[in-house]
N, C-alpha and C positions, 0 to 999 in steps of 0.2 A: 702333282705337276700340272700347272696350267696349260702348259703347250704354247705358249705364246712370249714374245718379249715386246716392251713398249718403249717409248721415248716421250719425254714431257714436251708438250707444246702449250701455247697460250690457253687453248680450249680445254684441255685435259691430259690424256695419255693416248698417244697415237700407236696403233698396234703396226709394230715394224717386220714381224716374223711369226709366222705359225709352223708349228711342228707337224708335218703330214699325218692326217689321221690322229692328231692330238685332241685333247680335250676342248680347247677353244674351238678348232675347226669343226669338230662334231656339234658344238653348241651353235654354231652359225656366224661365229665370230670371223672377220675378214680383215686383211692387211689394209690399212687406211682407216679403219674405224676409230672414233675418237672416244675413248671410255672416259665416263664421269662419275660413276656411283657404282659401289658394290653393296648389295643388301641396303640400299636406301642411303647409304652413307657416302657424301662426296669424298672421292679419293685423288690424291695429288702426288706427284713426283714418286719417290721410292717407296712411298707408303703400301702401294699396292703390292709390290714385290714382298715387303715384309709381312703384310696381311696372310697373303697366299701361302707363304712358308710357314706360318703358324696354324693355318687351317688343316683339319684333319682329312686325310684321303678318303675320298667317296662322299664327302659333303658337297651339297649343291648350293651354289651362290647364284644370287640374280644380279647380273652385270647391266648397267644401263650405258648407254653411249649415243652417238650420232654416227650415221653414215649418210653421205650426200645432203646434209642438213636435216635429216629427218631421225627422230627419237626411235632408237632401237632399244630392245631388251632380249636378253639371252640368259638361260638357264646353264650354268657352267658347272659340270660334275669333276671335281677334282680327281684325278689320278695319280696313283703312286709312281714315282719316276722309276723307270726301269732300273734293275739293279747295276747295270754297267754305266750308270748316269751319275754325274757329281756336278755341283755347281760351285764356281770359283768366281769371286769379285776381288776387286783392290780394296784395301782398307786405308785409313788415314796413314798408316805407318809405311806405305809405299815399299820400298826395297826391303825394309827391316822385315815386314810381314812377309814378303816372298820368300827371304832367306830363311825365316822360321819354317815355312812350308817346305822349302826344300829340305830341311835339316830333318824335318818328320818324315819326308820321303827316302830319306838316306842319302841324300846329295848335298855336298857341302856347298854347292853354289859357286865354287871358285872358278869356274870357266869363264 
């Protein structure tokens, strides 16, 4: 778990949220930083989140970005997500995907 959320902007990915005490905060990443590369590879849009989901916990990634127009570099050591944490996101199926998830949870979603 990287411990942050980003939003795509023209220059890269702006850090919008940090988990208090999370991996990103410990690495020195701050809200407002613009991230542009991970391990020397340019990163755009949702590719960062996909990349981070595929990386092994405990791995250290080199993250490059900008803060106040100055180049920054951080070593981000990925943590395992706490056992009480899960990630949800909308898919292209929209409500159909939600209904499938509710069925999986044992809720018919008829409310």
